[in-house]
C-alpha positions in Angstrom: -109.0 13.2 72.2 -111.4 10.8 70.4 -113.7 8.6 72.5 -112.6 4.9 72.6 -115.3 2.7 71.1 -113.4 -0.5 70.5 -112.3 -2.2 73.8 -111.4 -5.6 72.3 -107.7 -5.2 73.0 -108.2 -4.0 76.6 -106.5 -5.8 79.4 -108.8 -6.5 82.3 -107.3 -5.8 85.7 -104.0 -4.3 84.3 -104.2 -1.3 86.5 -106.2 -2.7 89.4 -104.5 -2.7 92.7 -106.3 -4.2 95.7 -106.8 -1.7 98.6 -104.1 -1.9 101.3 -104.7 -2.1 105.0 -102.0 -1.2 107.5 -101.3 -4.1 109.9 -98.8 -4.9 112.6 -97.1 -8.3 112.2 -94.3 -9.9 114.1 -91.7 -11.7 111.9 -88.5 -13.3 112.8 -85.5 -11.1 112.5 -83.8 -13.4 110.0 -86.9 -13.3 107.7 -87.0 -9.5 107.7 -83.2 -9.4 107.0 -83.7 -11.9 104.1 -86.5 -9.8 102.6 -84.6 -6.5 103.0 -81.6 -8.2 101.4 -83.2 -7.9 98.0 -83.3 -4.1 98.2 -86.2 -1.6 98.6 -89.7 -2.9 98.8 -89.5 -5.6 101.4 -93.1 -5.1 102.5 -94.3 -5.4 98.9 -92.2 -8.5 98.5 -93.7 -10.0 101.7 -97.1 -9.2 100.4 -96.4 -11.0 97.1 -95.0 -14.1 98.9 -98.1 -14.2 101.1 -100.4 -13.8 98.1 -98.6 -16.6 96.3 -99.0 -18.9 99.3 -102.7 -17.9 99.5 -103.4 -18.6 95.8 -101.3 -21.9 95.9 -103.6 -23.2 98.7 -106.3 -23.7 96.1 -109.6 -24.7 97.6 -108.1 -24.3 101.1 -108.1 -20.6 100.3 -111.7 -20.3 101.6 -112.3 -18.5 104.9 -112.1 -20.9 107.8 -115.6 -21.9 109.1 -116.5 -21.6 112.7 -117.2 -24.8 114.4 -120.9 -25.0 115.2 -121.7 -25.7 118.8 -124.1 -28.5 119.2 -127.0 -27.8 121.6 -128.2 -31.0 123.3 
């Protein structure tokens, strides 16, 4: 197989998938039922919805800052 020398048509991030971290989350039963109603992959769907909400938050997407305690 020849070495690829021209990367001008490469798509950045096409195969990148962020690492997953197992978590426990409590959701309302009707929310889970709704997600499962679309078929297999309800956890992936929930992740996509949360990612969309995160990205839609814009500048509010930054990590919350701890309130500094004022020393008198």
